[in-house]
Structure formats: C-alpha cells, structure tokens
N, C-alpha and C positions, 0 to 999 in steps of 0.2 A: 486498908484497901477500900477504895471508893466503890460503892454499889451503884450501878446505873439504874435508876428507878423510872426513867421515861425514855422510850425509844420510839423513833418515828420511821415510817416508810413513806416514800413519795413516788408519785408516778408522773411520767411525762407522756401525754397522750396527744396524738395528732388528729386532724380532721375537723370538719365543721361542727359547731356547737349551736344548738337551738336555745332560745331564750326561755327563762322560767315564766310559767303562767301565774306568777305570784311567788313570793319568797317562801321557801320551805320552812316549816317549823322545826324547832329543835325537838328531838325525841329521845327517849331513853328506854333501855331494857334492863330490868332489874337483875342483879346477879342471881343465877340459878333458875331463871324463869324458863319454863319448859315450852312456852308457847309464844308466838310472835304477838306483839301488841297490835291492837286494832286501830286503824286510822280512818279518818273520813275519806270517802271515795273521791271527793273533790280535790283532795291533796294529792292522792296517788295517781289519779288518771291525768295523763297528758302533761305531767310535770317532768321536764327534762332535767337531768342531773348527772354529775360525774364526781368521782371521788379523787380529790387532789392529794389527800394525805391520810395516812392511817397512823395513829399513835397508840402505843401499848404502855400503859401506865401500871407500874407495880412489879416489873420484871427484876429479878435478882440473879439467881444462878442459872436460869433457863437461857439457852443460847439463842442468838438472834436468828440464824439460819433456820433453826427448828420451828420457831414460831412464825416466821415469814411465810413458810409453805402453807400454813393453815389459813392465812388471811389474804393471800395474794389475789384470790378470785374476786374480792370485793372491788378491785380496780376495774373489773370488766363491766360493772353496772353502767347502764346508759340512761336510766330514769330513776326517779325517787323510789318507785315500787321495787325495782331490782336491788337498789341500795339496801332497803330494809331486809329483803329476802336473803341476799348474799351475806349481809352482816350477821343475820341470825344463824345461817349455816356455818359461818366462820366461828361464831360463839359456841355452837355445838361441837365443832372439831376441837376447839381449844379445851372445852370441858372434857371431851373424851380422852384427851391425852393423859389425864391423871396427874398432871403437874400442878393444878390449881384448885383451891378450895372453893372459889367462886370467880365467875366471869360476868362482867356487866358491860353494856354498850351505851355510848352517848354519841349522838349525831348532831353536828352543828354546821353552820355555814363556814366555809373556808376563809381564813384570814392570813394575810402575809404577802410577801413580794410575788410569790408564784401562784397566788390564787387566781382562779378563773371565775367568770360570770356565773356559771352554773355549778361552781365547785363546792364540794362538801368535805368535812373532816370527820372521819370515823375514829372514835376513841374507845379502846378496850381497856376497861379497868379490871385488873386481875389481882388475886391474892394467892401467892404461892403456897404449896403444901409445906408443912414443917418437915425438917430433915428426918425426924423419927416420929412415927405415928403408931400408937398402940391402943388396945382397948379390950374390954371383955363384953360380949353381947350374946344374944340368943339367935338361933337360926331354926327355921322349920322347913320340912320337906319330906315327902313320902310317909306321911302320917307319923312323923317323929319330930320331936324337939331336941335341940342340942345347945349346949354351952360352948361358946367359941372364944378362944383366947388368941389374939393375933398381934403381930408386930410387922410394920411396913417401913421400908426405907425408900420413899418415893423420889423420883427425879434425881437419881444419884449424880449423874454426870451432866445434867442440864439438857438431855434430850429425851426425856420420858422414861429412862431406865428405872426399873423398880425391883426390889427384892422383898419378898414377904414370907413370913413364917406363920403357920396357923395350926392350932391344935384344937379339936372338938371332941366332945364326948356326948353321945346321944342317949335318949330315954330308952332306946332299944338295945343299949349296951354296944353301940358302935363306937369306935375310937379311931379318929383319923388324924394324921400329921402330915403336912405338906410344906415344902420349901420351894418357892417359885421365883423365877426370874423372867421378867418380861421386857421387851424392847420394841417400841414402835419403829417401823422401817420407812424409808422414803418411798413415795409413789402415790399416784392418783387414786389407787384402790385402798388406801388406808391400811396397809399391811401391818400386822402385829405378830411378832415372834415370842413364844412363851415356852419355857422348859420348866418342868416340875418333877421333883423327887418326892415320892409319897409312900406312906404306909397306912393301909386301911384294914381295920379289924371289924368284922361284922358277925352277927348272929341271925340265923333265920329259923326261928322255932317252927314255923309252918312247914318247912322243908327238912327239918331235922339235921341241919349242918351249920357249922361256923367256918369262917375263912379268914386267914391272915394274908394280906397282899402287899408285897413290896415291889416298887417299880419306878420307871422313868417314862414321862410323857413329854413329847415334843409337839407343839401346835403352831401352825401358821394360819392366821385368819386374815381375810380380806373381803372387800365388798365389790361385786361385779355389777352393781346397779343400785338404785335407791331401795334401801331396806333388804337387799339380797346379800346374805352373808355366807361365806364359805369358811369351813375349818378343815384344814388338812392335818392329820395327826398320825404320829407313830407312837405305839405304846408297847413297852416291854415289861413284863411283870413275872415275879416268882410268886405263885399262889400255893398256899398250904391249906387244903380242905380237910376237915375232920368232922366226926359225928358230934352232935350237940349233946346227946344223952344215950344211955343204953337202949333206949326204945327206938332209936333211929332205924329206919327200914334197911333191909339188905341191899336194896338198889342204891341207897345213899352210902352204905358202908363200902361197897365195892368200888366207888369212885373216890373214896378217901385217899389222901396222900398228897405229895407236892406235885406240881406241874409248872411248866414255863410257857407263857403265852407271849407271842410277838405278832402284832397286828398293825395294819394301816387302816385308817378311817377317814371317810369324807362326810361332812355334815353340811347340808344345804338347808338354809333357813330363810324364809320369806315371811316377814311380819308386817302387815298393814293395819294392825289393830290400833285403836286410839289409846288403849292401855292394856296391860297384861292381866290386871285383876278387874273383874266386872267390866269387860269391854262392851261398848254399845254398838260398834260397827267395825268392819274390817275382817280380813282373813289371816290365818296363820297356816303356813305349810312348812313342814320339816321332813327331810329325807335323810336317813342315816345309812351308810353302806360301810361295812367292816369286813375286811378279809384278814383272817388269822392263819398262820402256817409258814410265815417267813422266819423260820427257826423255831425252836421250842418243840413241844410235843402236843400242842392244841391246834387244830385246824378246822376252819369253817368259813363260809360266806354268809353274812347276816345282813338282811335289809329290813328296815323298819320306816314306816311313813305315818305322818300325822297331818290331818286337815281339820281346821276349825273355822267356822263362819259365823259371824254375828250380825244380827239385823234388829234395829229398833223399830218396832211396829208402831207404837205410840210413845209419847214422852215417858221415859223411864221404864218402859216395858220392853224387854229384849228377849228375842228368840235366838238360841244358840244351838247350832248343829255341829257334831264332831264325829270323826271317823279315824280309827287307828287300825294298822295291819302290820304284820311282821312275818318274815320267812327266813328260816335258817337252813342252809344246805351244807351237808358234809361233803366237801369237795376234795378232800385228801384222806389218806388212810390214818391220819392222826385223830386223837380223841376229842370228843366234845363233852364237856362236863356239865353237871346239873346247873352250875352257876351261870352257864352261857345260855340256857334255855329261856323261852318266854313263859311268863306266868300271867294269870288273869284272875280277877276277883278282888273285892275289897272296896273300901270307901272312895278310893281314888280312880277306880276303873268300873267294873260292873258292880254297882251297889246292891246290897241285899245278899251278898255272899261274903264268907270269911276272906281275910287276906290270903291270896293265892288259893282261894277255895274252889275255883273252877278248873276242871280238867282231872287228869289222872292222879290218883293217890295210891300209896302203898303204906299200910300200917299207920294211916293218918298223915303221912308226909306227902306234900305236893312235889311231884317230880318234874313238872313243866313239859313243854312240847316244842316242836320246831315250827309251828305255824299258828297264827291266830288272827282274828279280826274282832273289833268292837266298835259299837256306834252309840251315840248318845244324843237325845233331843232334850233341851232344857228351856225352861221359861223362868226368867228372873223379873220380879216386880218389886215395887216398894212394899214395906210392911203395911198391913191393913191399918187404915186411918192415919198412917204416916206419923207415928210418934217420934219426937225429936227431929222434925223436918228442919233442914237447914243446919243441923248440928250433928250430934252423935248418931242420930237415927239414919243418916245418909250412909253409914258404914254397913248397914244391914240390907238384905234382900230376901224376899220370899222366894222359895226355890221349888219348882216342879220338874220332875225328870222322868224319862223313859230310857232305859239302857238295854242293849242286846249285844250278843257276841258269841263267839265259839272258839275253841282251841283244840288242836289235835296234831298228830304226826302225818306228814306227807310222805307217801311212797312214790318215789321218782320213777319206779318201774311201771306204775300205772299211768294212764293218760291224764291229760289236764282236767277234762270234765269229771272224771271219777274223783280226783282229789278235791275239786270244788264242791262236789256233792257231799263228800265226807265232812266238809267244814260248814256246810249249810244245813245239813240234817240235824245236827246236835246243837241247836241254838238255845242259849240261855237268855232270859230276859227278866227284867224287874222294873218297877215303877215305884214312885213315892213322892213325898213332899217334905219340906223342912225350911230351915233358916240358914242363910249363908252370911258370914261376916268377913269383911275385908280388913286384913291386918296391914295397914299402910299400903305400900306398893310392892311388898315382897311375898305375900301369901294370902290365903283365904281359909276359913274354917267353915265346915258344914256340919249341921246336926239335922239328920233326916230320918223320917219314918219310912222304912223300906219294905216292899212287898215283892218277894220272888215270884215271878209268873211262870217261867219255864225252867225246870231244874232237871238235869240228867243224872244218871246213875253214877255215883262216885263223887259228886259235888258236895260241898259243905255250904249249905245255905245259912243265912243269918238274918231272919226276918225281925222286924222291929226297929228300935232306935239304933242308929249307927253314926259314929263320929269320925270325921275326916279332917286332916289338916295338911296342907301342901301348896304347891305352886301349880303343878300341871295335873288337871283333872280330865277325866274323859267327858 
C-alpha cells in the first residue's frame, strides 16, 4: 500500500490584488515552537499577500478532511502579517490534535501555473505519532509525587481518536487507574469528547479516612472565545469510605460506608497568563459549578471560583495576587459526605498551617466545611546576586508571601450579612519567605519559612520550614 506523504490544498480567490512592496522573504517556524517568530516591521507593514497553496508534508494515516479543517483559515489572509498569524494559529490547532509529534511551518513564494503575483505557499511539515506510545514517568501535584505507567494508542482511525490507559501510585499511598477514550469533533469551537473509566484509591490521614472510588466520567470541552474554555461533565461514581485507623473520630465513623454519586459539572476557564509556572503577566479565572443528586444518595450544589492576577513591576520582579472561594449548598434531602466538603490549610493554600489544618477538627481529624475564602499576595524576584544567571539559576525565584482566609459552615436560615460576618470574623493569616523552583512547565516546588499571624481555636498551626510541591498554589 502506497502512503501519501505530501498533500496539497489550493484556493481560488477572486477580487483585486495589490502589488507587493518588495518580495516577501522565506520564513520558517521550528517544530514545537511556542511563539511566533519575530519579523522586521518593514516586511510586515504594507505588504499585500495571499495564500495560493497549502501543502502538508508527512501525512500518513491522518485523513485529509480532518487536517483540512485546521488549516483552512490560512487562505483568508490578505497581507503578509495575517499569513504569519494564521499560519501560527493553524500550527497550534494541528499540534493540539494529538496526532503529531511535531509541526513545523515553511512559507515561500508561490510557484506554478496557478501562482499569482502576490501568492505564497504555506508548507506544514508534520511527524505523526507512533501507533503505540508508552512510558514510565513521574508526576507531581497536591504536595504528592507519583510514579506513572501509561500506554497510548493515538490517532487510531486517522481523525484524532485516542485510547489511553494509565496507572499511578503516589507517595501518599494514592493509587489511580484510568482508561480513557477521546475524540475531537468537528466545529469552529474545537470540541473534544472524552470518556473515562476510573478507579481511584486515596488516604487522607489529616481527616482520618480512606476512600475507594470507581466510576465513569463523560466530558465535552470546547472554546467559546480566545483562551475561554468550557468543560461539560457528567460523573457517576461508587464510593466506599472507611476509617483510616482506630483513632478516627466518631464524626468520620458515622459517614463510613458505600455511597453513589451522580453529578453534572461545568468548568469555565479563562487563562491569559504567559505561562502557568512563574507567570509574569496575565490573569487566570476559573469557575466550577457541580450539581449532585441526579440519582444516587449524594446531593449538593457546589460552586468554587479562582482568580489570579500577575504584574511585572520591573524586569524579573513579579507581584501576584490570588483569591479563592467556595460554597456548598445542601439542596436535597440526600447526604453530603466529608469527602465533598472544602478544606483549607497547608503549603498549597494558607501556608504556616498543617495540611487541612484550618477549621473544625474532632479528635485531630479535619472535618471540612461548606464555605471558605482564601487570598494570597506574593512577590517573586530573582535569587540574590543572581547565581547561575542565564542557566540553571533561572529556574529559581525568591518568594515572599502573605496569606489570609477563613472557613466555616453557612446557615441558610440566617440572612446574608450574618453569614458574611461569620466568615470574616474568624480570619487566619500567615506570612513568610523562601525559595521557589520551577520543574519544567508542569509544577513548582516551594521551600518557605512560615509565620502564622492569626490562628483560631481548633486550628493546627505549623510555624517554621514548610515544603510544598504542586501546580496550583494559592
């Protein structure tokens, strides 16, 4: 069977064409490049251009119609600057399909019988994924490191379909197994459908329980605007909650046993940061709404919001502000379990407290609550005297922080001002300084000296050195 390794798309465009103010130079974008290359303004400004032909080099099992949808907008460019922008956007779309190991771009003047005076040819050089991809790696998150063994079958039928299986074992004795099928759908909103069968086993010593969860997750994600992503999810899970030890509190013991949760969830994400680890500018906003009670014996309405803003005051000195809040409402006569509550405290939220150390405790076990808020103000600077400048030292930042927040239960029989008063009277806060380390583009590590400033009765403070590793910090 002959594999087609070079495919072309051509456009026939009508209308008047303006002449070039000088011949455009050939340019290229390296495979995997995250940013657009920089061009001299004299080339981009006032240079009329149109795309006569798009070539895709390196296609094997990927279908023509699937790829054509991702690059079609390049034909709409009317000048050289738009060609560069739309080609870069098409490269990003091709890269997000998960079909290719790398995607490169080469732009040249158009040649051939159908070439026009202002015509250009855009060539995409792609390398397809192998039919079977597997590996063993490590993953970090929520102050835990995990060993991950995975196997993927990418681009099964030539239109981005993928089956993956993943097993992970964490340092906190978590054990997860997932089998996932994903399929990109057609549409201008870049929809993606994913279904996953999972088994998650976890232990929570700070709350005195462990849980085994088996379930099914259906997810439809799409973009409604630039960097505005939506996830519509349905999750059905059988959860078995049990005491971790004989010393677990009575409040934990009475919630032990199996339960069934069926919920729908909407996640709205707006991310305009330049990078997710040590961003220098931009904002992140995320709103999660979950309703449980469509079957099963667990029922609630849960809302959680996150806002982060970054500002570079001078070169390499960044001020970051963050705010989180959550509210859980028991809207049915069904149960709400301890694993559904909010928790606060630890190196990833309010530093200077033990993990889940803020809020109500019983016999040393954190019980969680149905409302919380937390805020953080951070200053990131280069290390003093900048050792390793331009090299390994660029992975480190000096870190100064101030955290504050509160957690408690809301009585819906009381008026709104009374509930706000309850959450603003019992404020906890801490401050400190330390060193932060960027682990590639996946996580960061913090080693801080923490000083609890405001501590309430029942809290478990942890002054002194505190270590944190994860992706999402307050």
